[in-house]
All heavy atoms as TSV, in Angstrom:
chain	resi	resn	atom	element	x	y	z
A	1	MET	N	N	0.843	-1.201	-0.001
A	1	MET	CA	C	-0.007	0.003	-0.004
A	1	MET	C	C	0.881	1.233	0.000
A	1	MET	O	O	1.768	1.377	0.817
A	1	MET	CB	C	-0.870	-0.015	1.254
A	1	MET	CG	C	-1.889	1.085	1.282
A	1	MET	SD	S	-3.037	0.752	2.619
A	1	MET	CE	C	-3.209	2.384	3.242
A	2	LYS	N	N	0.620	2.130	-0.925
A	2	LYS	CA	C	1.409	3.347	-1.012
A	2	LYS	C	C	0.958	4.358	0.031
A	2	LYS	O	O	-0.229	4.613	0.200
A	2	LYS	CB	C	1.251	3.937	-2.425
A	2	LYS	CG	C	2.220	5.058	-2.668
A	2	LYS	CD	C	2.191	5.462	-4.138
A	2	LYS	CE	C	2.847	6.773	-4.303
A	2	LYS	NZ	N	4.206	6.721	-4.679
A	3	GLY	N	N	1.928	4.969	0.738
A	3	GLY	CA	C	1.637	5.942	1.777
A	3	GLY	C	C	1.216	7.293	1.207
A	3	GLY	O	O	1.342	7.546	0.032
A	4	VAL	N	N	0.755	8.111	2.082
A	4	VAL	CA	C	0.320	9.450	1.704
A	4	VAL	C	C	1.466	10.427	1.972
A	4	VAL	O	O	2.078	10.370	3.008
A	4	VAL	CB	C	-0.947	9.862	2.524
A	4	VAL	CG1	C	-1.371	11.256	2.170
A	4	VAL	CG2	C	-2.041	8.875	2.312
A	5	ASP	N	N	1.724	11.289	0.991
A	5	ASP	CA	C	2.706	12.329	1.194
A	5	ASP	C	C	2.066	13.472	1.961
A	5	ASP	O	O	0.956	13.855	1.681
A	5	ASP	CB	C	3.247	12.855	-0.136
A	5	ASP	CG	C	3.988	11.812	-0.898
A	5	ASP	OD1	O	4.510	10.853	-0.298
A	5	ASP	OD2	O	4.057	11.915	-2.133
A	6	SER	N	N	2.797	13.993	2.948
A	6	SER	CA	C	2.231	15.126	3.669
A	6	SER	C	C	3.261	16.239	3.809
A	6	SER	O	O	4.452	16.003	3.738
A	6	SER	CB	C	1.764	14.694	5.064
A	6	SER	OG	O	2.867	14.323	5.867
A	7	LEU	N	N	2.731	17.434	3.913
A	7	LEU	CA	C	3.558	18.599	4.001
A	7	LEU	C	C	3.315	19.251	5.345
A	7	LEU	O	O	2.234	19.757	5.597
A	7	LEU	CB	C	3.201	19.582	2.858
A	7	LEU	CG	C	4.089	20.756	2.621
A	7	LEU	CD1	C	5.474	20.289	2.196
A	7	LEU	CD2	C	3.507	21.670	1.581
A	8	LYS	N	N	4.316	19.201	6.222
A	8	LYS	CA	C	4.184	19.830	7.530
A	8	LYS	C	C	4.804	21.204	7.415
A	8	LYS	O	O	5.610	21.465	6.528
A	8	LYS	CB	C	4.889	19.002	8.600
A	8	LYS	CG	C	4.220	17.657	8.764
A	8	LYS	CD	C	4.730	16.910	9.945
A	8	LYS	CE	C	3.848	15.695	10.083
A	8	LYS	NZ	N	4.294	14.604	10.842
A	9	ASN	N	N	4.407	22.072	8.341
A	9	ASN	CA	C	5.005	23.409	8.294
A	9	ASN	C	C	5.215	24.010	9.684
A	9	ASN	O	O	4.684	23.498	10.655
A	9	ASN	CB	C	4.177	24.349	7.426
A	9	ASN	CG	C	2.806	24.647	8.029
A	9	ASN	OD1	O	2.729	25.298	9.050
A	9	ASN	ND2	N	1.772	24.189	7.374
A	10	ARG	N	N	6.028	25.025	9.743
A	10	ARG	CA	C	6.362	25.679	10.983
A	10	ARG	C	C	5.768	27.110	11.055
A	10	ARG	O	O	6.255	27.983	11.736
A	10	ARG	CB	C	7.890	25.781	11.102
A	10	ARG	CG	C	8.574	24.446	11.160
A	10	ARG	CD	C	10.078	24.566	11.251
A	10	ARG	NE	N	10.504	25.459	12.299
A	10	ARG	CZ	C	11.341	26.512	12.117
A	10	ARG	NH1	N	11.863	26.784	10.949
A	10	ARG	NH2	N	11.690	27.281	13.128
A	11	ILE	N	N	4.642	27.324	10.333
A	11	ILE	CA	C	4.062	28.661	10.276
A	11	ILE	C	C	3.649	29.139	11.669
A	11	ILE	O	O	3.981	30.261	12.082
A	11	ILE	CB	C	2.843	28.707	9.294
A	11	ILE	CG1	C	3.334	28.420	7.878
A	11	ILE	CG2	C	2.148	30.037	9.370
A	11	ILE	CD1	C	2.210	28.209	6.876
A	12	LYS	N	N	2.908	28.290	12.393
A	12	LYS	CA	C	2.448	28.681	13.718
A	12	LYS	C	C	3.614	29.003	14.650
A	12	LYS	O	O	3.594	30.036	15.349
A	12	LYS	CB	C	1.598	27.568	14.318
A	12	LYS	CG	C	0.858	27.952	15.584
A	12	LYS	CD	C	-0.075	26.840	16.004
A	12	LYS	CE	C	-1.104	27.307	17.032
A	12	LYS	NZ	N	-2.105	26.254	17.290
A	13	GLU	N	N	4.624	28.175	14.612
A	13	GLU	CA	C	5.818	28.333	15.450
A	13	GLU	C	C	6.496	29.691	15.121
A	13	GLU	O	O	6.814	30.476	16.024
A	13	GLU	CB	C	6.740	27.180	15.155
A	13	GLU	CG	C	8.027	27.147	15.928
A	13	GLU	CD	C	8.948	26.013	15.445
A	13	GLU	OE1	O	8.436	24.960	15.008
A	13	GLU	OE2	O	10.172	26.219	15.533
A	14	LEU	N	N	6.696	29.955	13.835
A	14	LEU	CA	C	7.350	31.235	13.407
A	14	LEU	C	C	6.463	32.424	13.761
A	14	LEU	O	O	6.968	33.477	14.175
A	14	LEU	CB	C	7.640	31.212	11.909
A	14	LEU	CG	C	8.793	30.317	11.488
A	14	LEU	CD1	C	8.757	30.063	9.985
A	14	LEU	CD2	C	10.110	30.953	11.887
A	15	ARG	N	N	5.182	32.273	13.583
A	15	ARG	CA	C	4.238	33.358	13.880
A	15	ARG	C	C	4.287	33.718	15.377
A	15	ARG	O	O	4.378	34.890	15.724
A	15	ARG	CB	C	2.826	32.923	13.500
A	15	ARG	CG	C	1.888	33.996	13.138
A	15	ARG	CD	C	0.573	33.471	12.589
A	15	ARG	NE	N	-0.004	32.338	13.300
A	15	ARG	CZ	C	-0.552	32.409	14.530
A	15	ARG	NH1	N	-0.583	33.520	15.205
A	15	ARG	NH2	N	-1.091	31.325	15.045
A	16	LYS	N	N	4.295	32.694	16.235
A	16	LYS	CA	C	4.330	32.956	17.651
A	16	LYS	C	C	5.698	33.559	18.091
A	16	LYS	O	O	5.751	34.435	18.909
A	16	LYS	CB	C	4.025	31.651	18.429
A	16	LYS	CG	C	2.561	31.275	18.331
A	16	LYS	CD	C	2.203	30.141	19.250
A	16	LYS	CE	C	0.773	29.739	19.091
A	16	LYS	NZ	N	-0.190	30.679	19.661
A	17	GLN	N	N	6.774	33.050	17.511
A	17	GLN	CA	C	8.116	33.571	17.815
A	17	GLN	C	C	8.205	35.071	17.501
A	17	GLN	O	O	8.854	35.828	18.191
A	17	GLN	CB	C	9.197	32.869	16.997
A	17	GLN	CG	C	9.611	31.497	17.514
A	17	GLN	CD	C	10.616	30.852	16.581
A	17	GLN	OE1	O	11.052	31.402	15.588
A	17	GLN	NE2	N	10.969	29.585	16.927
A	18	ASN	N	N	7.520	35.461	16.421
A	18	ASN	CA	C	7.577	36.857	15.969
A	18	ASN	C	C	6.390	37.696	16.447
A	18	ASN	O	O	6.222	38.829	16.034
A	18	ASN	CB	C	7.664	36.867	14.454
A	18	ASN	CG	C	8.978	36.320	13.922
A	18	ASN	OD1	O	9.991	37.020	13.957
A	18	ASN	ND2	N	8.991	35.067	13.506
A	19	LYS	N	N	5.556	37.096	17.311
A	19	LYS	CA	C	4.371	37.755	17.862
A	19	LYS	C	C	3.481	38.364	16.768
A	19	LYS	O	O	3.126	39.546	16.811
A	19	LYS	CB	C	4.795	38.824	18.875
A	19	LYS	CG	C	5.504	38.254	20.074
A	19	LYS	CD	C	5.910	39.337	21.071
A	19	LYS	CE	C	6.465	38.790	22.355
A	19	LYS	NZ	N	7.656	37.979	22.259
A	20	ILE	N	N	3.187	37.525	15.798
A	20	ILE	CA	C	2.352	37.922	14.641
A	20	ILE	C	C	1.021	37.188	14.728
A	20	ILE	O	O	1.016	35.970	14.954
A	20	ILE	CB	C	3.088	37.613	13.324
A	20	ILE	CG1	C	4.338	38.484	13.211
A	20	ILE	CG2	C	2.180	37.844	12.109
A	20	ILE	CD1	C	5.360	37.951	12.252
A	21	THR	N	N	-0.069	37.874	14.544
A	21	THR	CA	C	-1.380	37.214	14.585
A	21	THR	C	C	-1.661	36.554	13.236
A	21	THR	O	O	-1.020	36.874	12.237
A	21	THR	CB	C	-2.520	38.228	14.851
A	21	THR	OG1	O	-2.626	39.137	13.737
A	21	THR	CG2	C	-2.296	38.996	16.138
A	22	GLN	N	N	-2.609	35.620	13.236
A	22	GLN	CA	C	-3.045	34.985	11.988
A	22	GLN	C	C	-3.558	36.033	10.996
A	22	GLN	O	O	-3.275	35.969	9.806
A	22	GLN	CB	C	-4.122	33.961	12.266
A	22	GLN	CG	C	-3.601	32.726	12.997
A	22	GLN	CD	C	-4.705	31.784	13.422
A	22	GLN	OE1	O	-5.814	32.226	13.722
A	22	GLN	NE2	N	-4.392	30.512	13.509
A	23	ASP	N	N	-4.260	37.040	11.543
A	23	ASP	CA	C	-4.784	38.102	10.703
A	23	ASP	C	C	-3.675	38.928	10.046
A	23	ASP	O	O	-3.741	39.216	8.852
A	23	ASP	CB	C	-5.617	39.063	11.583
A	23	ASP	CG	C	-7.100	38.998	11.289
A	23	ASP	OD1	O	-7.471	38.403	10.263
A	23	ASP	OD2	O	-7.873	39.540	12.082
A	24	ASP	N	N	-2.655	39.262	10.850
A	24	ASP	CA	C	-1.535	40.043	10.294
A	24	ASP	C	C	-0.821	39.282	9.167
A	24	ASP	O	O	-0.521	39.863	8.117
A	24	ASP	CB	C	-0.519	40.377	11.387
A	24	ASP	CG	C	-1.037	41.359	12.429
A	24	ASP	OD1	O	-2.007	42.057	12.117
A	24	ASP	OD2	O	-0.464	41.440	13.524
A	25	LEU	N	N	-0.565	38.008	9.408
A	25	LEU	CA	C	0.112	37.199	8.394
A	25	LEU	C	C	-0.756	37.055	7.150
A	25	LEU	O	O	-0.283	37.217	6.032
A	25	LEU	CB	C	0.459	35.792	8.951
A	25	LEU	CG	C	1.147	34.861	7.980
A	25	LEU	CD1	C	2.428	35.441	7.419
A	25	LEU	CD2	C	1.398	33.500	8.639
A	26	ALA	N	N	-2.055	36.809	7.355
A	26	ALA	CA	C	-2.998	36.659	6.223
A	26	ALA	C	C	-2.991	37.922	5.344
A	26	ALA	O	O	-2.906	37.843	4.123
A	26	ALA	CB	C	-4.393	36.366	6.742
A	27	GLN	N	N	-3.079	39.088	5.999
A	27	GLN	CA	C	-3.091	40.337	5.245
A	27	GLN	C	C	-1.771	40.553	4.499
A	27	GLN	O	O	-1.745	40.991	3.349
A	27	GLN	CB	C	-3.357	41.537	6.176
A	27	GLN	CG	C	-4.789	41.600	6.618
A	27	GLN	CD	C	-5.062	42.756	7.570
A	27	GLN	OE1	O	-4.239	43.635	7.765
A	27	GLN	NE2	N	-6.247	42.761	8.154
A	28	ALA	N	N	-0.662	40.213	5.177
A	28	ALA	CA	C	0.663	40.412	4.553
A	28	ALA	C	C	0.867	39.550	3.306
A	28	ALA	O	O	1.583	39.989	2.389
A	28	ALA	CB	C	1.757	40.093	5.581
A	29	VAL	N	N	0.284	38.367	3.273
A	29	VAL	CA	C	0.473	37.481	2.131
A	29	VAL	C	C	-0.772	37.383	1.242
A	29	VAL	O	O	-0.857	36.510	0.384
A	29	VAL	CB	C	0.992	36.080	2.530
A	29	VAL	CG1	C	2.346	36.186	3.221
A	29	VAL	CG2	C	-0.004	35.362	3.455
A	30	CYS	N	N	-1.741	38.266	1.490
A	30	CYS	CA	C	-2.950	38.386	0.649
A	30	CYS	C	C	-3.818	37.130	0.598
A	30	CYS	O	O	-4.245	36.677	-0.479
A	30	CYS	CB	C	-2.565	38.802	-0.779
A	30	CYS	SG	S	-1.623	40.312	-0.823
A	31	VAL	N	N	-4.055	36.541	1.760
A	31	VAL	CA	C	-4.992	35.413	1.865
A	31	VAL	C	C	-5.938	35.699	3.037
A	31	VAL	O	O	-5.729	36.664	3.758
A	31	VAL	CB	C	-4.299	34.041	2.086
A	31	VAL	CG1	C	-3.437	33.671	0.866
A	31	VAL	CG2	C	-3.483	33.991	3.362
A	32	THR	N	N	-6.918	34.831	3.256
A	32	THR	CA	C	-7.830	35.009	4.399
A	32	THR	C	C	-7.212	34.359	5.645
A	32	THR	O	O	-6.305	33.517	5.557
A	32	THR	CB	C	-9.179	34.328	4.134
A	32	THR	OG1	O	-8.959	32.920	3.995
A	32	THR	CG2	C	-9.833	34.860	2.888
A	33	ARG	N	N	-7.701	34.782	6.790
A	33	ARG	CA	C	-7.260	34.194	8.043
A	33	ARG	C	C	-7.551	32.684	8.067
A	33	ARG	O	O	-6.816	31.883	8.580
A	33	ARG	CB	C	-7.942	34.911	9.212
A	33	ARG	CG	C	-7.532	34.359	10.567
A	33	ARG	CD	C	-8.098	35.208	11.710
A	33	ARG	NE	N	-7.947	34.486	12.940
A	33	ARG	CZ	C	-8.915	33.809	13.527
A	33	ARG	NH1	N	-10.122	33.813	13.037
A	33	ARG	NH2	N	-8.703	33.134	14.649
A	34	GLN	N	N	-8.692	32.326	7.442
A	34	GLN	CA	C	-9.086	30.908	7.363
A	34	GLN	C	C	-8.015	30.070	6.619
A	34	GLN	O	O	-7.759	28.934	6.997
A	34	GLN	CB	C	-10.461	30.786	6.656
A	34	GLN	CG	C	-11.060	29.402	6.732
A	34	GLN	CD	C	-11.261	28.921	8.159
A	34	GLN	OE1	O	-11.824	29.626	9.001
A	34	GLN	NE2	N	-10.774	27.725	8.489
A	35	THR	N	N	-7.410	30.663	5.601
A	35	THR	CA	C	-6.354	29.978	4.861
A	35	THR	C	C	-5.157	29.716	5.805
A	35	THR	O	O	-4.595	28.612	5.793
A	35	THR	CB	C	-5.916	30.796	3.623
A	35	THR	OG1	O	-7.020	30.932	2.765
A	35	THR	CG2	C	-4.763	30.106	2.891
A	36	ILE	N	N	-4.795	30.704	6.598
A	36	ILE	CA	C	-3.671	30.551	7.538
A	36	ILE	C	C	-4.019	29.444	8.567
A	36	ILE	O	O	-3.185	28.573	8.851
A	36	ILE	CB	C	-3.339	31.875	8.291
A	36	ILE	CG1	C	-2.963	32.950	7.250
A	36	ILE	CG2	C	-2.271	31.675	9.312
A	36	ILE	CD1	C	-1.720	32.665	6.406
A	37	ILE	N	N	-5.245	29.472	9.065
A	37	ILE	CA	C	-5.674	28.427	10.044
A	37	ILE	C	C	-5.567	27.045	9.401
A	37	ILE	O	O	-5.037	26.118	10.004
A	37	ILE	CB	C	-7.128	28.710	10.502
A	37	ILE	CG1	C	-7.191	29.969	11.340
A	37	ILE	CG2	C	-7.705	27.512	11.249
A	37	ILE	CD1	C	-8.609	30.483	11.617
A	38	SER	N	N	-6.064	26.914	8.159
A	38	SER	CA	C	-6.012	25.640	7.453
A	38	SER	C	C	-4.571	25.166	7.213
A	38	SER	O	O	-4.263	23.986	7.346
A	38	SER	CB	C	-6.751	25.707	6.117
A	38	SER	OG	O	-8.141	25.909	6.363
A	39	LEU	N	N	-3.694	26.106	6.869
A	39	LEU	CA	C	-2.269	25.781	6.681
A	39	LEU	C	C	-1.678	25.272	7.995
A	39	LEU	O	O	-0.987	24.242	8.007
A	39	LEU	CB	C	-1.484	27.002	6.235
A	39	LEU	CG	C	-1.615	27.410	4.761
A	39	LEU	CD1	C	-1.029	28.802	4.558
A	39	LEU	CD2	C	-0.933	26.404	3.880
A	40	GLU	N	N	-1.914	25.989	9.078
A	40	GLU	CA	C	-1.353	25.618	10.386
A	40	GLU	C	C	-1.863	24.290	10.866
A	40	GLU	O	O	-1.138	23.535	11.517
A	40	GLU	CB	C	-1.685	26.683	11.413
A	40	GLU	CG	C	-0.902	27.970	11.204
A	40	GLU	CD	C	-1.129	29.049	12.235
A	40	GLU	OE1	O	-1.968	28.832	13.165
A	40	GLU	OE2	O	-0.471	30.072	12.171
A	41	ASN	N	N	-3.090	23.967	10.520
A	41	ASN	CA	C	-3.688	22.674	10.947
A	41	ASN	C	C	-3.390	21.541	9.984
A	41	ASN	O	O	-3.851	20.409	10.197
A	41	ASN	CB	C	-5.201	22.828	11.124
A	41	ASN	CG	C	-5.567	23.720	12.286
A	41	ASN	OD1	O	-4.800	23.835	13.226
A	41	ASN	ND2	N	-6.689	24.379	12.227
A	42	GLY	N	N	-2.664	21.846	8.905
A	42	GLY	CA	C	-2.295	20.800	7.939
A	42	GLY	C	C	-3.442	20.349	7.077
A	42	GLY	O	O	-3.385	19.277	6.445
A	43	LYS	N	N	-4.507	21.145	6.981
A	43	LYS	CA	C	-5.649	20.792	6.181
A	43	LYS	C	C	-5.538	21.328	4.734
A	43	LYS	O	O	-6.372	21.052	3.912
A	43	LYS	CB	C	-6.932	21.321	6.802
A	43	LYS	CG	C	-7.248	20.681	8.162
A	43	LYS	CD	C	-8.602	21.121	8.637
A	43	LYS	CE	C	-8.995	20.678	10.008
A	43	LYS	NZ	N	-8.455	19.498	10.566
A	44	TYR	N	N	-4.526	22.126	4.498
A	44	TYR	CA	C	-4.360	22.782	3.214
A	44	TYR	C	C	-2.862	22.905	2.910
A	44	TYR	O	O	-2.091	23.241	3.793
A	44	TYR	CB	C	-5.016	24.181	3.279
A	44	TYR	CG	C	-4.821	25.046	2.071
A	44	TYR	CD1	C	-5.526	24.765	0.903
A	44	TYR	CD2	C	-3.997	26.131	2.092
A	44	TYR	CE1	C	-5.372	25.574	-0.228
A	44	TYR	CE2	C	-3.810	26.966	0.991
A	44	TYR	CZ	C	-4.517	26.689	-0.160
A	44	TYR	OH	O	-4.348	27.469	-1.271
A	45	ASN	N	N	-2.465	22.583	1.692
A	45	ASN	CA	C	-1.098	22.754	1.265
A	45	ASN	C	C	-0.970	24.048	0.467
A	45	ASN	O	O	-1.745	24.289	-0.442
A	45	ASN	CB	C	-0.629	21.565	0.408
A	45	ASN	CG	C	-0.338	20.316	1.211
A	45	ASN	OD1	O	-0.106	20.398	2.410
A	45	ASN	ND2	N	-0.316	19.195	0.560
A	46	ALA	N	N	-0.002	24.853	0.835
A	46	ALA	CA	C	0.195	26.126	0.163
A	46	ALA	C	C	0.663	25.929	-1.258
A	46	ALA	O	O	1.393	24.991	-1.554
A	46	ALA	CB	C	1.228	26.946	0.952
A	47	SER	N	N	0.251	26.827	-2.131
A	47	SER	CA	C	0.766	26.837	-3.480
A	47	SER	C	C	2.219	27.296	-3.396
A	47	SER	O	O	2.617	27.870	-2.354
A	47	SER	CB	C	0.003	27.843	-4.339
A	47	SER	OG	O	0.182	29.160	-3.845
A	48	LEU	N	N	2.981	27.076	-4.413
A	48	LEU	CA	C	4.378	27.493	-4.426
A	48	LEU	C	C	4.463	29.034	-4.233
A	48	LEU	O	O	5.318	29.519	-3.497
A	48	LEU	CB	C	5.068	27.082	-5.721
A	48	LEU	CG	C	6.577	27.299	-5.781
A	48	LEU	CD1	C	7.284	26.657	-4.611
A	48	LEU	CD2	C	7.112	26.756	-7.097
A	49	GLN	N	N	3.562	29.708	-4.869
A	49	GLN	CA	C	3.522	31.194	-4.778
A	49	GLN	C	C	3.273	31.651	-3.341
A	49	GLN	O	O	3.948	32.517	-2.829
A	49	GLN	CB	C	2.441	31.760	-5.693
A	49	GLN	CG	C	2.402	33.241	-5.769
A	49	GLN	CD	C	1.355	33.761	-6.767
A	49	GLN	OE1	O	0.502	33.009	-7.215
A	49	GLN	NE2	N	1.400	35.043	-7.065
A	50	LEU	N	N	2.286	31.021	-2.673
A	50	LEU	CA	C	1.985	31.380	-1.300
A	50	LEU	C	C	3.113	30.955	-0.366
A	50	LEU	O	O	3.493	31.729	0.531
A	50	LEU	CB	C	0.668	30.714	-0.856
A	50	LEU	CG	C	0.237	30.954	0.611
A	50	LEU	CD1	C	0.166	32.473	0.895
A	50	LEU	CD2	C	-1.091	30.289	0.891
A	51	ALA	N	N	3.703	29.798	-0.592
A	51	ALA	CA	C	4.831	29.355	0.231
A	51	ALA	C	C	5.974	30.362	0.105
A	51	ALA	O	O	6.617	30.692	1.135
A	51	ALA	CB	C	5.312	27.962	-0.245
A	52	HIS	N	N	6.225	30.864	-1.101
A	52	HIS	CA	C	7.288	31.845	-1.310
A	52	HIS	C	C	6.980	33.144	-0.560
A	52	HIS	O	O	7.856	33.707	0.095
A	52	HIS	CB	C	7.450	32.110	-2.804
A	52	HIS	CG	C	8.493	33.118	-3.123
A	52	HIS	ND1	N	9.827	32.853	-3.026
A	52	HIS	CD2	C	8.393	34.417	-3.511
A	52	HIS	CE1	C	10.516	33.932	-3.338
A	52	HIS	NE2	N	9.653	34.886	-3.656
A	53	LYS	N	N	5.722	33.591	-0.610
A	53	LYS	CA	C	5.334	34.838	0.068
A	53	LYS	C	C	5.510	34.700	1.563
A	53	LYS	O	O	5.980	35.638	2.236
A	53	LYS	CB	C	3.850	35.184	-0.218
A	53	LYS	CG	C	3.622	35.791	-1.566
A	53	LYS	CD	C	2.132	36.129	-1.681
A	53	LYS	CE	C	1.790	36.777	-3.017
A	53	LYS	NZ	N	0.358	37.066	-3.116
A	54	ILE	N	N	5.127	33.563	2.113
A	54	ILE	CA	C	5.249	33.345	3.572
A	54	ILE	C	C	6.730	33.295	3.986
A	54	ILE	O	O	7.140	33.920	4.978
A	54	ILE	CB	C	4.508	32.061	4.004
A	54	ILE	CG1	C	2.990	32.224	3.815
A	54	ILE	CG2	C	4.852	31.684	5.450
A	54	ILE	CD1	C	2.182	30.945	3.946
A	55	ALA	N	N	7.534	32.586	3.197
A	55	ALA	CA	C	8.982	32.474	3.489
A	55	ALA	C	C	9.596	33.868	3.420
A	55	ALA	O	O	10.398	34.240	4.291
A	55	ALA	CB	C	9.663	31.539	2.507
A	56	GLU	N	N	9.242	34.638	2.400
A	56	GLU	CA	C	9.793	35.986	2.236
A	56	GLU	C	C	9.386	36.883	3.424
A	56	GLU	O	O	10.158	37.651	3.947
A	56	GLU	CB	C	9.248	36.568	0.930
A	56	GLU	CG	C	10.136	37.627	0.320
A	56	GLU	CD	C	9.704	37.960	-1.086
A	56	GLU	OE1	O	8.498	38.287	-1.339
A	56	GLU	OE2	O	10.551	37.909	-1.985
A	57	TYR	N	N	8.134	36.738	3.862
A	57	TYR	CA	C	7.621	37.525	4.969
A	57	TYR	C	C	8.445	37.278	6.232
A	57	TYR	O	O	8.790	38.204	6.965
A	57	TYR	CB	C	6.154	37.181	5.217
A	57	TYR	CG	C	5.543	37.928	6.389
A	57	TYR	CD1	C	5.093	39.242	6.211
A	57	TYR	CD2	C	5.406	37.340	7.618
A	57	TYR	CE1	C	4.529	39.943	7.295
A	57	TYR	CE2	C	4.837	38.014	8.694
A	57	TYR	CZ	C	4.415	39.333	8.520
A	57	TYR	OH	O	3.897	40.016	9.584
A	58	PHE	N	N	8.797	36.008	6.492
A	58	PHE	CA	C	9.574	35.664	7.691
A	58	PHE	C	C	11.074	35.786	7.465
A	58	PHE	O	O	11.856	35.618	8.418
A	58	PHE	CB	C	9.228	34.251	8.162
A	58	PHE	CG	C	7.888	34.162	8.836
A	58	PHE	CD1	C	6.849	33.446	8.251
A	58	PHE	CD2	C	7.620	34.774	10.065
A	58	PHE	CE1	C	5.612	33.336	8.861
A	58	PHE	CE2	C	6.391	34.696	10.681
A	58	PHE	CZ	C	5.377	33.976	10.081
A	59	GLY	N	N	11.493	36.033	6.223
A	59	GLY	CA	C	12.902	36.177	5.928
A	59	GLY	C	C	13.689	34.855	6.017
A	59	GLY	O	O	14.833	34.819	6.405
A	60	VAL	N	N	13.012	33.763	5.666
A	60	VAL	CA	C	13.649	32.459	5.667
A	60	VAL	C	C	13.396	31.762	4.334
A	60	VAL	O	O	12.625	32.252	3.517
A	60	VAL	CB	C	13.151	31.581	6.865
A	60	VAL	CG1	C	13.461	32.203	8.187
A	60	VAL	CG2	C	11.632	31.325	6.714
A	61	SER	N	N	13.989	30.591	4.146
A	61	SER	CA	C	13.764	29.848	2.897
A	61	SER	C	C	12.481	29.039	3.060
A	61	SER	O	O	12.011	28.760	4.156
A	61	SER	CB	C	14.930	28.927	2.594
A	61	SER	OG	O	14.961	27.845	3.533
A	62	ILE	N	N	11.914	28.635	1.915
A	62	ILE	CA	C	10.734	27.804	1.895
A	62	ILE	C	C	10.989	26.515	2.695
A	62	ILE	O	O	10.134	26.047	3.446
A	62	ILE	CB	C	10.274	27.510	0.471
A	62	ILE	CG1	C	9.729	28.778	-0.210
A	62	ILE	CG2	C	9.206	26.414	0.427
A	62	ILE	CD1	C	9.410	28.663	-1.677
A	63	GLU	N	N	12.185	25.954	2.514
A	63	GLU	CA	C	12.547	24.710	3.209
A	63	GLU	C	C	12.584	24.877	4.711
A	63	GLU	O	O	12.429	23.894	5.437
A	63	GLU	CB	C	13.901	24.195	2.716
A	63	GLU	CG	C	13.909	23.733	1.293
A	63	GLU	CD	C	14.115	24.853	0.251
A	63	GLU	OE1	O	14.262	26.028	0.657
A	63	GLU	OE2	O	14.138	24.567	-0.940
A	64	ASP	N	N	12.795	26.089	5.209
A	64	ASP	CA	C	12.791	26.347	6.654
A	64	ASP	C	C	11.406	26.330	7.253
A	64	ASP	O	O	11.220	26.174	8.444
A	64	ASP	CB	C	13.468	27.685	6.953
A	64	ASP	CG	C	14.977	27.630	6.794
A	64	ASP	OD1	O	15.549	26.541	6.870
A	64	ASP	OD2	O	15.567	28.721	6.598
A	65	ILE	N	N	10.385	26.485	6.382
A	65	ILE	CA	C	9.005	26.534	6.857
A	65	ILE	C	C	8.246	25.233	6.562
A	65	ILE	O	O	7.552	24.692	7.391
A	65	ILE	CB	C	8.234	27.708	6.220
A	65	ILE	CG1	C	8.888	29.010	6.631
A	65	ILE	CG2	C	6.779	27.682	6.655
A	65	ILE	CD1	C	8.251	30.243	5.990
A	66	PHE	N	N	8.409	24.755	5.333
A	66	PHE	CA	C	7.669	23.588	4.902
A	66	PHE	C	C	8.539	22.349	4.876
A	66	PHE	O	O	9.554	22.311	4.261
A	66	PHE	CB	C	7.078	23.843	3.503
A	66	PHE	CG	C	6.083	24.977	3.499
A	66	PHE	CD1	C	6.483	26.263	3.236
A	66	PHE	CD2	C	4.747	24.764	3.796
A	66	PHE	CE1	C	5.618	27.330	3.237
A	66	PHE	CE2	C	3.836	25.811	3.831
A	66	PHE	CZ	C	4.278	27.074	3.551
A	67	ILE	N	N	8.049	21.323	5.576
A	67	ILE	CA	C	8.786	20.050	5.685
A	67	ILE	C	C	8.017	18.972	4.980
A	67	ILE	O	O	6.942	18.590	5.392
A	67	ILE	CB	C	9.007	19.656	7.178
A	67	ILE	CG1	C	9.769	20.787	7.896
A	67	ILE	CG2	C	9.780	18.373	7.286
A	67	ILE	CD1	C	8.914	21.577	8.843
A	68	PHE	N	N	8.555	18.518	3.825
A	68	PHE	CA	C	7.881	17.479	3.052
A	68	PHE	C	C	8.279	16.132	3.602
A	68	PHE	O	O	9.482	15.803	3.713
A	68	PHE	CB	C	8.270	17.618	1.583
A	68	PHE	CG	C	7.553	16.624	0.710
A	68	PHE	CD1	C	6.212	16.802	0.358
A	68	PHE	CD2	C	8.227	15.512	0.253
A	68	PHE	CE1	C	5.581	15.881	-0.463
A	68	PHE	CE2	C	7.592	14.576	-0.547
A	68	PHE	CZ	C	6.247	14.781	-0.918
A	69	GLU	N	N	7.305	15.293	3.886
A	69	GLU	CA	C	7.567	13.959	4.397
A	69	GLU	C	C	6.860	12.897	3.575
A	69	GLU	O	O	5.676	13.023	3.315
A	69	GLU	CB	C	7.097	13.814	5.839
A	69	GLU	CG	C	7.858	14.694	6.804
A	69	GLU	CD	C	7.385	14.479	8.237
A	69	GLU	OE1	O	6.316	13.914	8.444
A	69	GLU	OE2	O	8.112	14.885	9.144
A	70	GLU	N	N	7.646	11.896	3.152
A	70	GLU	CA	C	6.998	10.744	2.500
A	70	GLU	C	C	6.743	9.695	3.540
A	70	GLU	O	O	7.647	9.324	4.291
A	70	GLU	CB	C	7.958	10.195	1.416
A	70	GLU	CG	C	8.004	11.042	0.164
A	70	GLU	CD	C	8.802	10.344	-0.920
A	70	GLU	OE1	O	8.544	9.182	-1.202
A	70	GLU	OE2	O	9.708	11.016	-1.449
A	71	GLU	N	N	5.497	9.281	3.624
A	71	GLU	CA	C	5.152	8.287	4.653
A	71	GLU	C	C	5.051	6.877	4.051
A	71	GLU	O	O	4.773	6.692	2.932
A	71	GLU	CB	C	3.821	8.663	5.320
A	71	GLU	CG	C	3.970	9.935	6.116
A	71	GLU	CD	C	2.632	10.366	6.724
A	71	GLU	OE1	O	1.637	9.630	6.616
A	71	GLU	OE2	O	2.597	11.439	7.306
């Protein structure tokens, strides 16, 4: 049986370290707060464009935020 690939992320962790609200991050990267919530809960995978915007916002690489795991 083939496993499911999942994409974990450190958005919530980075947001809390930088004292940024979900609303602030959502506005900065032009998405809704619901999108940020879904990303943090692993219910939604960011597009490459959104991943890039988030990484740029935090001043880190995409790989520092998104952790791809093959299960």
